[in-house]
N, C-alpha and C positions, 0 to 999 in steps of 0.2 A: 678929299680922298685920303687915304693912308698910305703914308711911305712904304716902298717895299723893304723888308727886313731878312734879314740873313744872317745867320751864324757865323762869328767873326772867325777869319783864317788866322792862324797864330802865327805872327813872324818866325821864319825859320821852318815852317810844317812844309813839307816837300811833295805831301799828297793827303787825299781826304776827301770828305764829302760834305756836302751841307744844303739845307734846303732854303730856295729863295722865293720870296712870295711878290709874284708880280701883279699888280693892279686888274688886268685885263684875264691872264690866262689863269692864274692863281699859283700853288704850289709846285717848285720845279728842282727836282732833287738832281740836285750838281755833284760830279765828280770833279777832282783837278788835278791836274799836275804842275809844280813849278819847276822850273829849269832855270838855273842860274848860270852867269857866266864866270869860269874862274878868274879871269883877271879883272872881273867888275861887279863884286857881289851886291852892290846895290842896283844893278840890273836885274831883272828876270820877266822869263815869259810865263804867264801862266795859262793852261790849256783847259777847258771845261769840255766836259762829257756828259753824255746821257745814255743809257743803255736803250738801244735799238728796239722798237716796237712799246716801248714804256708811255706812261701819260705823259712824261718829261718832253719824251722824244716827239711825242704828238702836239705837245703845247710849243715848242721852240719851232716846229714846221709851221704851225700857225702865224705864229709872230714874223718868221722871215717871210712865207708869202704876203702877209700884209706889208711888210716893211718895201718887199719889191713893189707893190700896187701904188704904194703912197709916195715914196720918196723919188726926187725928179732924177731923170735919166740923162747923161752926155754932158 
């Protein structure tokens, strides 16, 4: 099985887009926003987004449903 690939996110880049190739659902076109803490620039929160009703949105919903069904609860 091929390893998933994605375009590199440049350090310090606050926002952008890249394509992630998932082995089950294929290409995911992802947007991202990077939020850094002013007192600790080594810490970052990266939020990924997809456009509503896009093929990437559908693929992520499929993965979320699959994870919900297969992961143990409690």
